[in-house]
N, C-alpha and C positions, 0 to 999 in steps of 0.2 A: 504494500499500500504506500502511495507516495506521501511524503511528509507535507503537513500543512505549510502553505507559503506564508511566511512571516513579513510583517511590515511594522512600521512604527505604530500602527493602530491595532495590532493583534493578528490572528490568524484570518485567512480569507473567510472561513465559515463564520467567525465573530463579526466580521464586517457585513456579511450578507444576511445574517439571520435577523428577521424582524424589520427589514427595510424594504420599501418599495424600489423599484428600479429608478424611478425619477429621484426619490429622496437620496438614494445611494450616490448619484453623481452630483447632487447639489450640497451635500453635507459639508465638505472641505475641499479646498483646492488640492490638498495632499492626496486626496483619493484619485486624482488623475493618473497616478502611477498604477493604482489598482485597476482602473479602467483600462489602461494600456496593457497591463498584464492580462486581464481577462480576454481581451481581443486577440492577444498573440497566442494564448493558450487554447482557445476553443473556437473553431470556425462557426459552430452554431450560434454562439453568443453574437458574433459579428452579424450573421444573417438576421438574428432576432432584432438587433438594434437597427439595422437598415430597414427591415420591415416595419418596425414600430414607428420610425420617423416618417414613414409614408402613410400613417394613418390619416384619414380624411380630417381636414380642418373645418369643414362645412357640412351641413346636412341640407337636403332639399326635399321638397314635396310640392304638390300642387293642391290648391283649394279653388275649384272652379276654373276660372281662366288665369288665376294668379299663381306664378311660381314663387314659392316662399323658401328663402335660404336662411339657414341659422348657422351659429358658430358652435363648434365643439369645445372651445377654450374660454375660460372666464377672463384670463389676461392675455392679451395678444401683444407680447413685447419681444420675443425672440426674432431675430432677423430672418432665419431660415424659415420659421413658421409663418412669418409675414409674406415672404415670397410665396410660400404654398398657398396661403389663404388668398392672395391676390391673384394667383394662377387659377385657382378653383373658381373664384367669383368670375373671372373673365370667361373661363372655359363653359360655365353653366349658362351664361347669358343666352346662348341660342336656344336653350330649352324653354325660354320664355316665349312660346309660339304665339301667345295672345298679346305680346308686348306689355305684359304686366309683371314686374319683378319687385318683389318685397323682400327687403333684408331685415331680419328679425334679430335684434341685438339682445334678446332675452339671455340673462346670465353673464354678459359681458360687462365686467366692472371697469377694466382699464385696457387701453390700447396705446401703442406708441405713436410718435408722429410719422413714422414711416408707414404705419397702417392706415393713417389718415390720408396719406398720399395715394395709397392703393385704392381708397374709397373714391377720391377725387378722379383718379384714372377710370374706375369703373363707371362713375357717373357720365364722364365724357364719352366712354365707349357705348354706354346705353343711348345716350342722346343720338350718336352717330348711326345707331342701329334703329332708332325709333322706338326704343323700349322705354316705358315709364318706369322710373326707379324710385321707390319709397323706402323709408326706414321707419321701424317701429320698435317699441320697447326699449328705447335707449335709456341707459342708466343715468342717474344725475351727474356722476363723475364724467362721463363720455359727453353728455349733453353740454355740460359746462365748457369743455374743450371746443366743442362745435360752436358755442356762443362766442368765446373768446377769439376764435379764428374767423368768425362771422360766416362759418360754413353752414350754420343753421339757416342762412338766406339761400344757399346754394342747394342743400338737400331738402327734399320733401319729408319732413319728420312727423310721423304721426304717433299718437299715444299708444294705442293697443292694436293688436293684430286685426281684430274684428273691424275696428274703426278704419284701419289702413286698407283692408280689402274693400270695404264699402266705398272708400274714397276714390278708388280707380274708376267707378262708375258715375261719379259726380261730374256734371258739366260745369264749365266756367261761366262767367256772366253773359257771354255772348254765344252761348251754346257750343263752344269749342272744347 
């Protein structure tokens, strides 16, 4: 039987027991050595981490004619995750076949400025494709950022999902 790998933090088993994968790599920068060791020791772990980093960052469903997209993360801060979210949001836009796209922020409490840039790009892309984009269930923290940056004037932000869905069918003052 191989001897346990020792580090300044104890054996590998002591490090891994009772910790989620996410917490293991956020605990201490000294654990980077452990991560490197894991990856070099077991090809399955490398495969697992590559697959887990590809987990969807968004969810989608339709409600009538409206494509509703949500987020799987409560905090969208990591640059790789932001790239993935931005890519998924752009790729799903053609699925809004009735040109109604609702982005539901339920559960999102924080996002970085880079994520806000992705939302501006999504808005521009939707306009170019004739897709009506609306946001709903935006948390007070995120809404405050939209207000500070005056993006609340650019984005159509609705309170709840039901109101947002209903707002797609409302006509403007002049029937448009």
